[in-house]
Every structure is written in structure tokens, then in C-alpha cells.
N, C-alpha and C positions, 0 to 999 in steps of 0.2 A: 382898645380896639384898633388903634392906628398902628401899633407896633407888633402885630401878630402875623403869622404866616398863613392865615386862613384863606380859603378859596372863596369866601364870601366877598362880594364886591358891592359897595354902596351904590345905589342908584343916583344919589345926590352926594358926591364926595364932600361938599361943603358942610354936610351934616355931621361930620366926624367929631368936631369940637363939641357940638350940642349933645351927641350921644355919649361922649366921654364924660361930660359934665353930669348928665343924667345918671350914668353909672356910679359916679362918686356920691351923688345925692342919695340914691337908693341905698347904696352900701352903708352910708352914714345913718340913714333912717333905720336900717335893719341892725345896726351895731356891728357891722362886718368891716374889718380892716382890709383895705386894698393895699397890696404890696407896692411900695414906691418905685421899685426897680422894674415893674411891669411883668414880672414872672409870676404866673398864677399856679405853677406846679405844686406849690406847697399849701394851696388852699383846699379846703374840703369841697368835694363835688356838690354837696348839699348847699354850701354857701354860694358858690358861683351860679348854681341853678336857681337859687332864690333871687339873686340879683337879676338874672336874665328874665325870670318870670315876672318880676315886678316892673322891669323896663317894658316888657311886652304889654302888660296890663295898662301901663301909662300911655303907651303909644296908641293902643286901641281906644282908650278914653279920649285922647286928643283927636283921633280920626273921627270918632263918633260926634264929638262936639263940632268939629269942622263941617261934617256932613249935615248936622242938624242946623247949623247956621246957614248953609247954602240952601237947604230946603225952605227955610223961613224967608229967604229973600226972593223966592219965586212968586 
């Protein structure tokens, strides 16, 4: 995530390391090898999509848990 030329900008730049870590964890859980050189051009679109989908699913779960915790404190 940190070494690409994407136009996507993180709202919290300090989250880069956490998102990279999550990417590697998800890929490992799915049994997908992440290229060590950071070049994803040789990866199947299905694999990269699966990684992105699971990351999104986890981030939604984290947000839901955070919101549920905030609602319980009121």
C-alpha cells in the first residue's frame, strides 16, 4: 500500500503500517503469497480482490464494534 502510485490518499497516514500488516495477515489466512518486491502485476486479480474484500470486511467489523462500544457508553 505504501509503495504504489495510487491516487487514493489515507485520511490517517499513520495507519499505513497497520493496513500493510492487515494485508499480510489476510493473505496468509487465505493462503495467498504476497510478492516480496511489492509488484502485484503477476498476481491474479481474483487473489488481490479477495485480499481487498477481506480487509474491507474486517474494517467494517472493527467500525461496528467501535460504534457499538460508543453506544453502550451513553
